[in-house]
C-alpha positions as CSV (number, residue, x, y, z in Angstrom):
1,M,-46.8,-8.4,42.1
2,R,-45.0,-11.6,42.9
3,F,-46.5,-15.1,42.9
4,F,-45.0,-17.8,45.0
5,P,-46.7,-21.2,44.6
6,K,-47.1,-23.1,47.9
7,Y,-45.9,-26.6,48.3
8,N,-46.3,-29.1,51.0
9,L,-42.7,-29.7,52.0
10,S,-43.4,-32.7,54.2
11,G,-44.4,-34.9,51.2
12,T,-44.8,-34.8,47.5
13,P,-45.9,-31.4,46.1
14,P,-49.4,-31.5,44.6
15,R,-49.5,-31.5,40.9
16,R,-50.3,-28.1,39.3
17,L,-50.5,-28.2,35.6
18,K,-51.1,-24.5,35.4
19,Q,-50.6,-21.5,37.6
20,R,-53.1,-19.0,36.5
21,I,-52.1,-15.6,37.4
22,G,-54.1,-13.5,34.8
23,T,-53.2,-10.9,32.3
24,G,-50.7,-8.6,33.8
25,G,-49.5,-10.9,36.4
26,Y,-46.0,-12.4,36.4
27,T,-43.6,-14.6,38.5
28,E,-40.3,-13.2,39.3
29,Y,-37.0,-14.6,40.3
30,K,-34.8,-12.0,41.8
31,G,-31.3,-12.1,43.0
32,S,-30.1,-10.3,46.1
33,S,-28.7,-6.8,45.9
34,A,-25.4,-8.2,47.3
35,D,-25.1,-10.2,44.0
36,G,-26.2,-7.3,41.7
37,G,-29.9,-7.5,41.9
38,G,-30.5,-9.2,38.6
39,S,-33.8,-10.8,37.9
40,I,-35.9,-12.8,35.5
41,R,-39.7,-12.2,35.1
42,L,-42.2,-14.5,33.5
43,G,-45.7,-13.2,32.7
44,V,-48.4,-12.2,30.4
45,I,-49.0,-8.6,29.3
46,D,-51.6,-6.7,27.3
47,H,-49.6,-3.6,26.5
48,P,-51.6,-0.3,26.0
49,F,-49.0,1.0,23.3
50,D,-49.5,-1.8,20.8
51,S,-52.2,-3.3,18.8
52,V,-51.5,-7.0,19.4
53,N,-53.4,-9.2,21.8
54,A,-52.0,-10.1,25.3
55,Y,-48.9,-12.1,25.0
56,G,-46.4,-14.1,27.1
57,Y,-42.9,-12.7,27.8
58,I,-39.8,-13.3,29.7
59,S,-37.8,-10.2,30.8
60,F,-34.2,-9.9,32.1
61,D,-33.1,-7.2,34.6
62,T,-29.4,-6.7,34.9
63,G,-29.7,-4.9,38.1
64,H,-27.4,-2.2,36.7
65,D,-28.2,1.4,38.0
66,N,-27.9,2.7,34.4
67,Q,-30.4,0.3,32.9
68,V,-33.3,2.1,31.2
69,Y,-35.2,-1.0,29.9
70,K,-35.1,-4.6,30.5
71,G,-34.1,-7.2,28.0
72,Y,-36.9,-9.6,26.9
73,V,-38.2,-12.4,24.9
74,S,-41.8,-12.2,23.9
75,S,-44.3,-14.2,21.8
76,I,-47.0,-12.3,20.0
77,S,-49.8,-12.9,17.4
78,G,-51.3,-10.4,15.1
79,A,-52.4,-9.7,11.6
80,V,-51.2,-7.8,8.5
81,T,-54.0,-6.6,6.4
82,S,-52.6,-3.5,4.6
83,P,-51.2,-2.6,2.2
84,T,-51.3,-6.4,1.4
85,N,-53.5,-8.8,3.4
86,Y,-51.0,-11.3,4.6
87,G,-53.4,-12.5,7.3
88,N,-52.5,-13.7,10.8
89,Y,-49.1,-14.5,12.1
90,G,-47.2,-15.6,15.2
91,Q,-43.9,-13.9,16.1
92,I,-41.0,-14.3,18.6
93,T,-39.2,-11.1,19.5
94,M,-35.8,-10.7,21.5
95,S,-34.1,-7.6,22.6
96,T,-31.0,-6.6,24.8
97,P,-31.4,-4.5,27.8
98,V,-31.1,-0.7,27.2
99,M,-28.5,1.2,29.1
100,H,-28.9,4.5,27.2
101,N,-32.3,5.9,26.0
102,D,-31.3,7.0,22.5
103,N,-34.1,5.0,20.6
104,I,-31.5,2.6,19.3
105,R,-31.8,-1.1,20.2
106,A,-30.5,-4.6,19.1
107,Y,-33.3,-7.1,18.3
108,A,-33.8,-10.5,16.8
109,W,-37.2,-11.6,15.6
110,G,-38.9,-14.2,13.5
111,R,-42.5,-14.4,12.1
112,E,-44.5,-17.0,10.3
113,Y,-48.0,-16.4,8.7
114,D,-51.0,-18.7,9.1
115,N,-50.9,-21.5,6.6
116,S,-54.7,-21.3,6.3
117,Q,-54.3,-17.9,4.7
118,S,-53.4,-17.3,1.0
119,Y,-50.0,-16.2,2.1
120,G,-49.2,-19.4,4.1
121,G,-45.6,-20.3,4.1
122,R,-44.5,-16.8,4.2
123,C,-42.0,-16.4,7.1
124,F,-38.7,-14.5,8.0
125,W,-36.1,-14.3,10.7
126,A,-34.3,-11.0,11.3
127,N,-31.4,-9.8,13.3
128,G,-30.0,-6.2,13.7
129,V,-30.3,-2.8,15.3
130,L,-33.2,-0.7,15.0
131,N,-33.8,3.1,15.6
132,S,-37.4,4.0,16.7
133,S,-36.8,7.7,16.0
134,T,-36.5,7.3,12.2
135,D,-39.1,6.5,9.6
136,N,-37.4,3.4,8.3
137,S,-36.1,2.3,11.6
138,R,-33.4,0.0,10.2
139,E,-30.0,1.0,11.3
140,A,-28.3,-2.3,10.4
141,V,-30.7,-5.4,9.8
142,T,-30.5,-8.5,7.8
143,Y,-33.6,-10.5,6.9
144,W,-33.8,-14.2,5.9
145,S,-37.2,-14.6,4.1
146,H,-39.2,-17.4,2.5
147,Y,-42.1,-16.4,0.3
148,T,-45.4,-18.2,-0.6
149,D,-44.2,-19.0,-4.1
150,G,-41.2,-20.9,-2.7
151,T,-38.6,-18.3,-3.4
152,T,-36.1,-17.0,-0.7
153,L,-34.2,-13.8,-0.1
154,V,-31.5,-12.5,2.2
155,A,-31.8,-8.8,2.4
156,S,-29.4,-6.5,4.4
157,Y,-29.8,-2.9,5.4
158,A,-27.0,-0.7,6.5
159,Q,-25.0,2.4,5.6
160,S,-22.0,0.2,4.6
161,H,-21.2,-3.5,4.5
162,A,-17.9,-5.3,5.1
163,W,-16.6,-8.8,4.9
164,Y,-13.4,-10.0,6.7
165,N,-11.2,-13.1,6.7
166,A,-10.5,-14.8,10.1
167,P,-6.7,-15.3,10.6
168,D,-5.5,-17.2,13.7
169,S,-3.5,-14.2,14.7
170,G,-3.0,-10.6,13.6
171,T,-5.4,-8.2,12.0
172,P,-8.1,-9.5,9.7
173,D,-8.2,-8.2,6.1
174,T,-11.0,-6.6,4.6
175,L,-12.0,-9.0,1.8
176,M,-14.9,-6.9,0.4
177,S,-16.6,-3.7,1.3
178,L,-19.7,-1.9,0.1
179,N,-20.4,1.8,1.1
180,T,-23.6,3.8,1.1
181,S,-23.0,5.1,-2.4
182,G,-23.0,1.5,-3.8
183,N,-19.2,1.5,-4.4
184,L,-17.9,-2.1,-4.1
185,S,-14.2,-2.9,-3.3
186,V,-12.9,-6.4,-3.6
187,L,-9.5,-7.4,-2.2
188,G,-9.0,-10.4,-4.6
189,S,-9.9,-11.0,-8.2
190,L,-13.6,-10.7,-9.5
191,S,-15.1,-13.2,-12.0
192,K,-18.5,-12.7,-13.6
193,G,-20.7,-14.2,-16.4
194,S,-21.1,-10.8,-18.1
195,G,-20.9,-7.2,-17.1
196,S,-21.9,-3.6,-18.2
197,F,-22.5,-0.2,-16.9
198,D,-26.2,0.6,-16.4
199,I,-27.1,4.2,-15.6
200,P,-30.0,6.7,-16.1
201,H,-30.0,7.9,-19.6
202,P,-28.1,11.1,-19.7
203,V,-30.4,12.7,-22.4
204,T,-33.6,10.7,-22.6
205,E,-35.9,10.9,-19.6
206,G,-37.5,7.6,-18.4
207,K,-34.8,5.4,-20.0
208,R,-31.6,3.8,-18.9
209,L,-28.3,3.5,-20.8
210,R,-26.1,0.3,-20.9
211,H,-22.7,-0.5,-22.3
212,S,-20.9,-3.9,-22.1
213,F,-17.5,-4.2,-20.6
214,I,-14.6,-4.7,-23.0
215,E,-13.2,-8.1,-22.6
216,G,-10.4,-10.2,-24.0
217,P,-7.8,-12.9,-23.5
218,Y,-5.2,-10.4,-21.9
219,A,-5.5,-8.3,-18.8
220,D,-4.8,-5.2,-20.9
221,L,-4.2,-1.6,-19.6
222,I,-5.0,1.1,-22.2
223,Y,-3.4,4.5,-22.3
224,R,-4.4,7.0,-25.0
225,G,-4.4,10.7,-25.9
226,T,-4.0,13.3,-28.6
227,V,-1.1,15.5,-29.1
228,T,0.0,18.2,-31.6
229,L,3.6,17.9,-32.9
230,G,6.1,20.7,-32.8
231,A,9.3,21.4,-34.5
232,E,11.0,18.7,-32.4
233,P,9.9,15.2,-31.8
234,V,7.2,14.8,-28.9
235,T,7.8,12.4,-26.1
236,I,5.0,11.5,-23.8
237,C,5.9,9.8,-20.6
238,M,3.0,7.5,-19.3
239,D,3.9,8.1,-15.6
240,E,3.7,12.0,-16.1
241,Q,0.8,11.9,-18.5
242,Y,-1.4,10.2,-16.0
243,G,-0.1,11.7,-12.7
244,M,1.6,8.4,-11.6
245,A,4.8,8.1,-9.5
246,E,7.9,7.5,-11.5
247,G,8.3,3.7,-12.4
248,T,4.6,3.0,-12.0
249,W,4.0,2.2,-15.6
250,K,6.9,-0.1,-15.8
251,A,5.9,-1.9,-12.7
252,L,2.4,-2.5,-14.0
253,N,3.1,-3.5,-17.7
254,T,4.6,-6.0,-19.8
255,N,4.4,-6.9,-23.6
256,P,3.6,-3.2,-24.5
257,W,2.1,-2.3,-27.8
258,S,1.5,1.2,-29.4
259,I,-0.1,2.8,-32.4
260,V,-0.2,6.5,-33.6
261,S,-2.6,7.9,-36.2
262,A,-2.3,11.2,-37.9
263,S,-5.2,11.4,-40.4
264,G,-3.2,10.2,-43.4
265,K,0.0,12.2,-42.6
266,L,3.3,10.5,-42.3
267,V,4.6,10.1,-38.7
268,E,7.0,7.8,-36.9
269,W,7.0,6.7,-33.4
270,S,8.8,4.4,-30.9
271,L,8.1,3.2,-27.4
272,N,10.9,2.9,-24.9
273,E,9.6,1.5,-21.6
274,C,7.1,4.2,-20.5
275,E,8.0,6.8,-23.1
276,L,6.3,7.1,-26.5
277,T,8.1,9.4,-28.9
278,I,6.4,10.7,-32.1
279,T,8.1,12.5,-35.1
280,G,6.4,14.3,-38.0
281,D,5.5,17.5,-39.5
282,E,5.1,20.4,-37.2
283,G,1.3,21.1,-36.5
284,T,0.3,17.4,-37.1
285,V,-2.4,16.4,-34.8
286,C,-1.9,12.7,-33.6
287,Q,-4.1,10.3,-31.8
288,W,-1.9,7.7,-29.8
289,M,-2.6,4.5,-27.9
290,V,-0.3,2.4,-25.7
291,I,-1.4,-1.0,-24.5
292,G,0.3,-3.0,-21.8
293,E,-0.5,-6.3,-20.2
294,R,-0.7,-6.3,-16.4
295,K,2.2,-8.0,-14.6
296,D,2.1,-6.5,-11.0
297,Q,2.3,-9.0,-8.0
298,H,-1.5,-9.0,-7.4
299,M,-2.0,-10.2,-10.9
300,I,0.6,-12.9,-10.4
301,D,-0.9,-14.0,-7.1
302,T,-4.6,-14.2,-8.2
303,D,-6.1,-17.7,-8.7
304,S,-7.2,-17.0,-12.4
305,T,-3.6,-16.5,-13.7
306,D,-0.4,-18.7,-14.1
307,N,2.8,-18.2,-12.4
308,D,3.7,-15.3,-14.8
309,G,0.5,-13.4,-14.2
310,R,-1.0,-14.3,-17.6
311,L,-4.8,-15.2,-17.6
312,V,-5.4,-18.9,-17.8
313,L,-8.3,-19.1,-20.4
314,E,-9.3,-22.7,-20.1
315,Y,-9.3,-24.6,-16.8
316,T,-11.1,-27.5,-15.0
317,P,-14.0,-25.9,-13.0
318,T,-13.5,-28.5,-10.1
319,A,-9.8,-27.8,-9.8
320,E,-8.5,-26.2,-6.7
321,P,-7.3,-22.5,-6.9
322,E,-3.7,-23.6,-6.6
323,D,-4.1,-26.2,-9.4
324,I,-5.5,-23.6,-11.7
325,H,-2.6,-21.3,-10.8
326,E,-0.3,-24.0,-11.9
327,Q,-1.9,-24.7,-15.3
328,P,0.1,-23.7,-18.4
329,P,-1.4,-20.8,-20.4
330,T,-3.5,-21.6,-23.5
331,S,-1.6,-21.7,-26.7
332,G,-1.3,-18.2,-28.1
333,N,-1.8,-16.5,-24.8
């Protein structure tokens, strides 16, 4: 139905503090078909397909022939009693018009629980895309939550996440990405308080296994292996050994260091750029290691190194990145 309040146009309209139209009634403002036929509807509804009480809403009709559902803003109240009794709440929900009935829709909604309940102070706001045909429904959603104990949480749900810069022109760079397998990629440098791998224990059920990262004052790259000597000296090319394009090892490394162990047997070795040459008795089994310090352009450009790409160990926390970059390296580095 449509409700049009009557006014005495010859004088001052009478005051009407409320227009009572009842549950299911509404007021509609509709454009002409020549202008696209869009409309706004204000009303109160008690929907048979939900468990909440009658609620107020504003719906938006685009007038588009392919529109399936209207966009809307609604205000509802309800209660959560299971599995945890959070008590009563009030909620605002907004959603876009739907042009294709595929059960996927964009929403924004916020909720706050009654402060008289034990869970008073619990509230959240969420934005995202929901899929009503799946059990979890969240296609891509972020929640901003405040809990009763004063803690807060920002939680995101999606198959993958990406963060970009915002250049004034040109294509944005992907600064960081996180895919559905939990693989994180960072464009710049990554600093941390500590670090480790943490995995399900490979042989003990019900436990996890953790190892700390190897850390030090140099950005070291480690190459190692085992070789059995022949009648002639053995030469190991780092590029060939690790399947890298010719010249890659040299482009990555500076200040190389090497060692060869042969379980007490006498061997000699030399390192010439990317080639490690080992001489000794035929049949001798050798364990070798080559360590280089990173010197590629990314290492030079990062905020945590000096102009030669060497790690600045001590710096002023309040310094700007470019000031850190200009600091001289710590003695001995």
